[in-house]
TILOZA-327401 format. One line per 10 residues: number of its first residue (from 1); their letters; for each residue x, z, y of N, C-alpha, C, CB. Coordinates in nm, 3 decimals. Glycine has a CB too. Layout:
BEGIN
NUM = A = X,Z,Y,X,Z,Y,X,Z,Y,X,Z,Y ~ ...
This chain:
BEGIN
1 = MEIVMTLVFS = 5.939,10.688,9.908,6.071,10.673,9.967,6.140,10.809,9.981,6.060,10.605,10.102 ~ 6.060,10.915,10.000,6.118,11.048,10.013,6.189,11.090,9.885,6.010,11.151,10.048 ~ 6.128,11.058,9.771,6.187,11.097,9.642,6.318,11.022,9.619,6.088,11.069,9.527 ~ 6.322,10.895,9.656,6.444,10.816,9.636,6.558,10.871,9.720,6.419,10.668,9.671 ~ 6.530,10.902,9.845,6.635,10.956,9.932,6.681,11.094,9.885,6.585,10.965,10.076 ~ 6.588,11.176,9.838,6.626,11.307,9.785,6.715,11.292,9.662,6.501,11.389,9.749 ~ 6.683,11.197,9.574,6.766,11.174,9.456,6.903,11.117,9.491,6.695,11.081,9.359 ~ 6.909,11.037,9.596,7.039,10.984,9.642,7.127,11.098,9.692,7.020,10.878,9.754 ~ 7.070,11.186,9.775,7.147,11.301,9.823,7.186,11.393,9.707,7.065,11.380,9.927 ~ 7.097,11.409,9.610,7.123,11.498,9.497,7.233,11.442,9.407,6.997,11.520,9.416
11 = SVMLIFMIYP = 7.237,11.310,9.392,7.340,11.251,9.306,7.480,11.275,9.364,7.315,11.101,9.288 ~ 7.491,11.273,9.496,7.620,11.302,9.558,7.656,11.450,9.540,7.618,11.265,9.709 ~ 7.557,11.536,9.547,7.582,11.680,9.539,7.612,11.728,9.397,7.463,11.755,9.593 ~ 7.589,11.643,9.295,7.619,11.683,9.158,7.765,11.726,9.142,7.589,11.568,9.061 ~ 7.855,11.654,9.206,7.997,11.684,9.193,8.030,11.820,9.254,8.081,11.575,9.261 ~ 7.968,11.849,9.368,8.001,11.973,9.440,7.931,12.095,9.383,7.964,11.958,9.586 ~ 7.826,12.077,9.305,7.750,12.190,9.253,7.799,12.236,9.115,7.604,12.153,9.244 ~ 7.899,12.171,9.060,7.952,12.212,8.929,8.015,12.350,8.939,8.055,12.110,8.877 ~ 8.096,12.371,9.041,8.166,12.500,9.055,8.071,12.618,9.073,8.262,12.495,9.172 ~ 7.971,12.610,9.165,7.878,12.724,9.175,7.799,12.748,9.046,7.782,12.700,9.289
21 = AMKIVEFLET = 7.764,12.641,8.976,7.690,12.658,8.850,7.777,12.729,8.747,7.644,12.521,8.796 ~ 7.904,12.694,8.740,7.994,12.761,8.645,8.009,12.908,8.681,8.132,12.693,8.644 ~ 8.019,12.939,8.809,8.034,13.079,8.851,7.907,13.160,8.821,8.066,13.088,9.000 ~ 7.789,13.100,8.838,7.665,13.169,8.807,7.655,13.198,8.658,7.545,13.087,8.854 ~ 7.691,13.100,8.575,7.685,13.120,8.430,7.790,13.221,8.385,7.706,12.986,8.356 ~ 7.907,13.221,8.448,8.008,13.322,8.415,7.958,13.462,8.450,8.139,13.293,8.488 ~ 7.888,13.475,8.562,7.830,13.603,8.599,7.724,13.646,8.496,7.768,13.596,8.739 ~ 7.641,13.553,8.455,7.541,13.585,8.353,7.605,13.622,8.220,7.446,13.468,8.333 ~ 7.721,13.562,8.192,7.792,13.592,8.069,7.844,13.735,8.067,7.908,13.494,8.050 ~ 7.875,13.790,8.185,7.919,13.929,8.189,7.803,14.025,8.166,7.986,13.960,8.323
31 = KMIISDKMYD = 7.681,13.980,8.197,7.564,14.066,8.182,7.500,14.058,8.044,7.462,14.031,8.286 ~ 7.517,13.944,7.975,7.457,13.926,7.843,7.547,13.838,7.757,7.316,13.865,7.854 ~ 7.521,13.836,7.631,7.600,13.755,7.538,7.545,13.612,7.537,7.598,13.817,7.394 ~ 7.632,13.517,7.567,7.593,13.376,7.570,7.687,13.299,7.478,7.598,13.318,7.717 ~ 7.630,13.216,7.390,7.713,13.134,7.301,7.773,13.018,7.380,7.629,13.081,7.181 ~ 7.870,12.952,7.319,7.937,12.840,7.387,7.840,12.725,7.414,8.055,12.790,7.303 ~ 7.752,12.698,7.318,7.655,12.590,7.336,7.558,12.623,7.450,7.577,12.565,7.205 ~ 7.513,12.747,7.455,7.421,12.788,7.561,7.492,12.788,7.696,7.364,12.928,7.532 ~ 7.621,12.821,7.697,7.700,12.818,7.820,7.704,12.676,7.876,7.844,12.869,7.794 ~ 7.730,12.579,7.790,7.736,12.439,7.834,7.601,12.390,7.884,7.786,12.350,7.720
41 = ISTVVLTIIL = 7.496,12.419,7.809,7.363,12.375,7.848,7.322,12.440,7.980,7.260,12.409,7.739 ~ 7.349,12.568,7.996,7.314,12.639,8.119,7.389,12.582,8.239,7.343,12.789,8.105 ~ 7.514,12.549,8.220,7.594,12.493,8.329,7.538,12.357,8.374,7.740,12.478,8.286 ~ 7.503,12.273,8.279,7.449,12.141,8.313,7.314,12.154,8.383,7.436,12.055,8.187 ~ 7.227,12.238,8.330,7.094,12.255,8.389,7.104,12.315,8.529,7.006,12.344,8.299 ~ 7.187,12.416,8.546,7.204,12.476,8.678,7.267,12.379,8.778,7.289,12.602,8.668 ~ 7.357,12.295,8.732,7.417,12.195,8.820,7.310,12.099,8.872,7.527,12.117,8.747 ~ 7.223,12.054,8.783,7.116,11.963,8.823,7.018,12.031,8.918,7.042,11.910,8.700 ~ 6.980,12.154,8.886,6.884,12.226,8.971,6.942,12.253,9.109,6.843,12.359,8.905 ~ 7.066,12.299,9.114,7.129,12.326,9.243,7.145,12.199,9.327,7.266,12.392,9.223
51 = SLIVGSGLYY = 7.181,12.089,9.263,7.198,11.965,9.339,7.064,11.914,9.390,7.265,11.858,9.252 ~ 6.956,11.933,9.313,6.824,11.894,9.361,6.780,11.979,9.480,6.721,11.904,9.249 ~ 6.809,12.108,9.474,6.774,12.197,9.585,6.850,12.159,9.711,6.802,12.344,9.548 ~ 6.980,12.138,9.698,7.061,12.102,9.816,7.026,11.962,9.866,7.211,12.110,9.781 ~ 7.001,11.869,9.774,6.963,11.733,9.813,6.832,11.729,9.889,6.954,11.645,9.691 ~ 6.735,11.807,9.843,6.607,11.810,9.916,6.624,11.882,10.050,6.497,11.879,9.831 ~ 6.710,11.982,10.053,6.738,12.049,10.180,6.804,11.955,10.279,6.826,12.170,10.158 ~ 6.895,11.872,10.234,6.959,11.775,10.323,6.860,11.672,10.374,7.075,11.706,10.251 ~ 6.767,11.632,10.289,6.671,11.530,10.333,6.576,11.587,10.438,6.592,11.476,10.213 ~ 6.529,11.708,10.417,6.429,11.762,10.507,6.487,11.831,10.630,6.345,11.858,10.433
61 = L = 6.618,11.843,10.638,6.679,11.897,10.761,6.711,11.784,10.849,6.805,11.980,10.733
């Protein structure tokens, strides 16, 4: 049941974590050369990771 509730919280946070993920990838782009395809993949992966972190934080707080 803990995993289900964490995923429910994370699914809501997906929308809100897009902007921080884009800003993190833009910062990384200033430090190294990133192709457009890698930019898109990095943004999606970071969005999912950030939403899982925040979702699990919401469940356990």
